[in-house]
N, C-alpha and C positions, 0 to 999 in steps of 0.2 A: 950780505947787507948789514948796515950799521944797526946799533941798538937805540937810535933816537926814536922817541915816541912820536907817532904821527897823529895829527888831529885834523878834523874837518870843521870849518867854520861855515855857517849857513845864515843868510840874511833873507827874511821874507819882508816884502814891502807891498802894502795895499795902496793902490793909486786911484785917484779920480782924474779923469781926462775931460775936463769941462768943455773944451773947445771941439771935441770930436762929435760930429753929427752923424757918423756912420762907422761901421766896422772898418771900412777902408781907411778913413782918417785916423782912427784909433791905431790900427796896425802900422801906419806910417810913423806916427809919433813914437810908438813903442820900439819899432825897428831902429829908428835913429838913436833913441836913448840906449837901447841894448848894445848897439854897435859901438857907440862912444865909450860906454862903460867897459865892454870887453877889451877894447883897444887900450884904454888908459890904465885899467886896473888888473888886467890879465886874470879874470875870473870867469867861471861858467855862469850863464844866466838863462833862465827859461820862464815863460809865462805859465803859471801854475793853475790859476783859476780866472774865471771871467772871460774866457775866450769868445763867447757868443754875446757878450754884453758890450755895448759900444762906448760906455763912459767909465767903466771900472776894469781894473786888472790887478792881479797879484803876481808879482815877479819874485823869483827865487834866485839868489846868488850864492855860489858855493866856491870854496877854495880849500886846498889841502896844504898842510905845512907842519912844521915842528914847533913853531913859536906862537902860542895863543895870543900874546900881546900884539905881535905884528899883525896877525890876522884880524884881531879886534880893531886895530887902527885902520886897516885897509877897508873893512866893512863899514866902519864909521865914516870914512872918507867917501865911500859910495853913497851912503845915506845923505851926506852933506851935498854931494854932487847932484843927486836927484832933487833935493830941496831947492837948489838954485835953478832948476829947470822950470821955466815959466809955463810950459805946456802941460805939466802934471802937478797934482797936489797929493802929498802923502797923507793918507787917512789913518794909517797904522803901520807898525813894523814890529818884528821880533827877530832876535838874534840868538843863535845857540851854537855850542861847540861840543863835538863828540870826540 
């Protein structure tokens, strides 16, 4: 294998889903959002916290690569994509590279 340094980029996003009146509605919104992001940005995504609360969730997005600037750009684009989604509101986010 080559000598290129490998990095992991992680984005945590805390969401408020104001329109959700049940866990079923929340899961429908999150599934749609996660599927669209996976498809468009080719990243891994998981719900990390808030699984049993019907209006809040924390999603984690991860990608691996050799170029931190590229990964930062992709993760920023994901954040912008979520911000444009009318069904959710971003309450907070954090990004890190390992």
